[in-house]
Structure formats: structure tokens, C-alpha cells
N, C-alpha and C positions, 0 to 999 in steps of 0.2 A: 442531066449532068454530063457534060462532055469530058470524058476521061479515057484517053487511049491507053496509057500505062498505069496499071493499078496494082498496088501492094495490098494483099489481103492477109491479115494476121489473125490467127485463131488461137485462143487460150486453152490451157489444159482442161478447165472445167467444161468447155464446150465440146471437147473431143472424147471425153471419157464419162463413164457412169460413176456413181458414187463409190463403187468398189475400186475404181481406178482402171478397170478394163475398158478397152476401146469401145466407143459407141459406134458400132459398125454401120448401123442404118443411117445415122447422121453423117458419118464420114463419106459414105457412098453418095449421098445427096450433094454434099459439099463439093467433092471432087468432080462430080458430074456437072455442076453449075460452073465451076472453074474451067473445065474443058469446053463447055458450051460458050463461055465468054471468049475463050481463045478462038474458037471457030467463028465467032461473030466479029473478029478482028481486033479484040483487045489484047494487050500484052500484060499477062498476069504473073505476078511474083507472089508466091505463097510462103508466108512465114509461119511455121508450125511449132507450137510448144508441145509439151506432153511426154517427152522422152523418159524422164525419171518416173513419172506416175505409171506409165505403161510398162516400163521395165520392172517396177515393183510388183505390179499385178501379174505380168507374164512369168516372172521368176517364182511366183507363189509365196512372196514374202508377206508376213502377217501385217506389216505396217511400213510406212516410209522409214528407211533407216536413218540413224543419227550420224554415223561415221561418214566422212568424206569419201573414202575408198569405196564404200558400198553404194553411195549415191552415184559415183562415177561409173561403177559397174552396171548399176541399174539403167543409167542413161545409155550406155552402150547397147544393152539388150533392147531397151525401148526404142531407140533410134532405128535399129535394124527392123524391128517389127513395124514401126510406123511407115518407113520407106517401102517395105514390102507391100503393105496395104495400099499406099498411095500409088505406087507404080502399077500394081495389078488393076486397080480401078481405072486409072487414067488410060491404060492400054486398051481397056474395053471400049473406050470412046475415041480411040485412035490418036491419043496424045502421049508423048514420051514425058517421063518425069526425070528430073535430075536433082541430086542432093548436093547442097553446099553447107558445110558446117563452119561457123564463124566464132571469132573471139574479138575483143575490143582492139587488139593489136592489128587486126586486118583493116581497121579504119584509121588507125594512127600512123601506120607505116605507109608512105606514099607509093612505094612499089607494089606492096600487097594490095593496097586500095585500088590502084589502077588495074591490077590483074583481076581483082574481083569484079570491077565494073566491066572489063572486057569479056569476062566469062558470062556475066548476066546478059549483057547486050547480045552476045552471040547466041545464047540459048533462046532468047526471045525472038531473034531473027529466024531461028529454026522452028518457031512455034512450039518449043519445049516448055514445060511447066517447071521452073526452078523452085525447089522446096528448100527453104533455109531454116536453120535452127542454130542455137548456141552449141559450141563444141565442148559440152560439159565434161566429157570423158578425159580430155587432155588438158583442160584449163581449169584448175581448182578455184580460181578467183570467181568464176561464174556461179559456184554453188556453195563455197565454203562458209559464207556469211549471208544467209538468205534474206536477212532484213536489209542488207545493203548490196543486193545483187547489182551487177553491172548493167544488165539489160531489163530487170524487172519482169520476168516471165515473157520476155521478148517484146514488150511494148516499145521500149527505147530502141531496141535492135531494129524493129520494123520501121521506125521513123528514120533511123540512120540509113537503112537500106533505101527507103523512099527518097531521101535527100541525095544519096549517092547516085541513084539511078534516074534522078530527075523525073520522078513519077508525077502523074497528074492528080492522083488521089491515093490516100492511105485509109484503109478500112480496118478497124479493130472490131472483130466479132467476139462478143463476150456473153456472159449470162445475165446481163442487165439490158434494159431497153434503151439505155443511153446515159447521159450525165444528168444527175438530179441536184437540186439545191440543198439536199441533205441526204443522209443515208436512208433509202426507202425501207431498209430492213428494220429500222428502229424509229424512223421519223414519219408519222402518218401525214404530215404536212409537206413532205418533200415533193417537189414538182419537177417534171422533166423539162430540161432546156432543149429546144430544138435547134437553136443557133447560138454560137459563141464566137465573138470576134476578138476578144481580148481576155487574157488570163489575169483577171483582177485578183487582189488579195481576198476579196469576199468569195470569189469562185474557188480559189485554192483552199480556203478555210472550210468549204463545204464538202471536201472529200472525206470518204469514210476510211476505214482501216484497210487491212490487207484483203486479198481475195479469198477464195475458198481454200479448204485444207489441202486440195489437190494441186492448186496453183499458188503462185507467189506474187501475182499481180495485184490489182486493185486500182481505184480511181486515181490515186496519187501517181502511180507510174504511167497511167494513161494521159494525165495532164502533162507529165514530163515529155511524153511522146508528142503531145499536141504542141508544146513549145518548140520542139525541134522542127516539126512540120511547118508550123506557122512562120517561123523565122526563115524557112527555106521557100516560102511562098506556095506551100502544098496544102490543099484542103485535106482535112481528116474527119472521119465519121466514126462514131461509136454506135454500133448496132447490136441488137440481140441476135446471136448466132444460132438459135434453136431451129430457125427455118432458113436454110441457105438461099432460098429463092429471094430473100430480101435484097440480095445483090442486084437482081434484075430491076427491082423497084427503084433502088438507089440510082442505078445508072440510067434509068428512064427519067430521072429528075424529080421523083417523088420525095416528099419530106419523110425521112425515116431516121429514127434515133436522134443523135446530136451531131450537127455539122459544125466543125471548127474551121472558120474561114475569115481571112482579113477582108474579104470582098464586102462584108457587111459593116466595116468600120467607117466607111465614108458617110 
């Protein structure tokens, strides 16, 4: 698969243990692969979830808080922790990391949108790894009603970033092997779809519920991201993120996970 500019989004459940603590071994492998892809000539944009979950664990809270103010505070703690780890690991492989925190207004306001694109383009020109996330700590709309989140654990955010940056490929790394005809957790007859060209009513009806208790995504939000990507002419792939080297296989053109592309509609 020929893809120069790639957006890689990783969900909370892929970055953390069940306890909510950072899955450091996995993160080290992931950042190493991203740095290697940059070294190979790819332009990589990394969209990372996990700030609230990591903040809850780092602050020693017994469970995810209910109040908005505590979630925002947890996000502030977790974002700092995440960026420290990403920056440290990337530096070991000779790559600089840069943080960009976003809200929906950054895409709606033309001037802010242009500033965002200029920043991303410049960082990629410098071979820097941009790390993007929702700005939960200052924008309550992102977390105050989690069932109707603006970005859905960053799935829609990553698609909007891919569209803005004119990416060649969007990769959603999750805890599932791809998109199934039913919920494989409860449906033994659910089968993996390797290629999708249209978001049909049948396909939309096959989505399961929300994601894990640590994340707020799920296949519904991933299909919403696929719609944004497909409408922008961008291929999107859902892959299992437990082995970050899957990115190598994907960019070599191997069939991995579920590929959403209008190229198969003809």
C-alpha cells in the first residue's frame, strides 16, 4: 500500500492495562515502529487517546471519577504523563515528539484550522512526530456527556485530522482484529470483513455497543470515522494494535484487519 502521509490513532484500551496504568512495553514498541516509519520516509501523525484513564491511574484514584472537574484534572495529569513517555522513547530513536491538543472549534474556525494545518505540515517537514489528542482539560464538551462525545475516543478526531492534512491513509489501532458482521464478543457467527467500500445500512446495523470500560469508542464511532475518511477519498484501516509491527505489514500491502476504501466500489 503506497502511503506517504499516515495518521495512526491508538485507543485507550490499546495503551493501558486493565488497571488503567500505561502498558509500557507495548507503548515502547509502538513508538519505535512510528519512529522507524519516519526514518523510512513516511510522514506520521500520531493521534493518542488515554489521558483520562492514565491520569486516574497515576493519581491513585480508585475508579474513573464521575464529576466533570475531576475528569478534566485527570486528563491534565494523564496528558503530561503520556507525553513524557512518548517524548522519552522517541528521543531514544532520534525523533522529536510534539504535542497538539485539539477541540472541535479548531476545525470549525477557518483561521485556527489553517494554523493547525501549517503547524502539522511544518512538523512533518522537520521529521517530528506530532502527537495529537483532545483538549479535555479546557473543553468540557469533549467529556461532559461521554455517550455523545464530540470525537468518540478520538476516532472522529483522527479522521478529521487525516482529512485536514490530506493523508493517504488512516489507521485505527484497537483491541479488535477489524470490523465484524456482528459483535464477536457475543455472536459466534460474526465474521471479519477484510474490505468495505460502502457504509450500507446492513453494515451500520452490525456495530456493537461502546468500547471497553477504559475507552469510550466502539465500532459505531469507527464507522463514523470511516465515513469522514471515505468522503475525503482517504483509505482507512481498522487493525488490532496488540502488535505494533502490524503497521509494517499494512504498508507493505498485506491484507490486515479491515480496509475501508472506495477503490473497491467499481
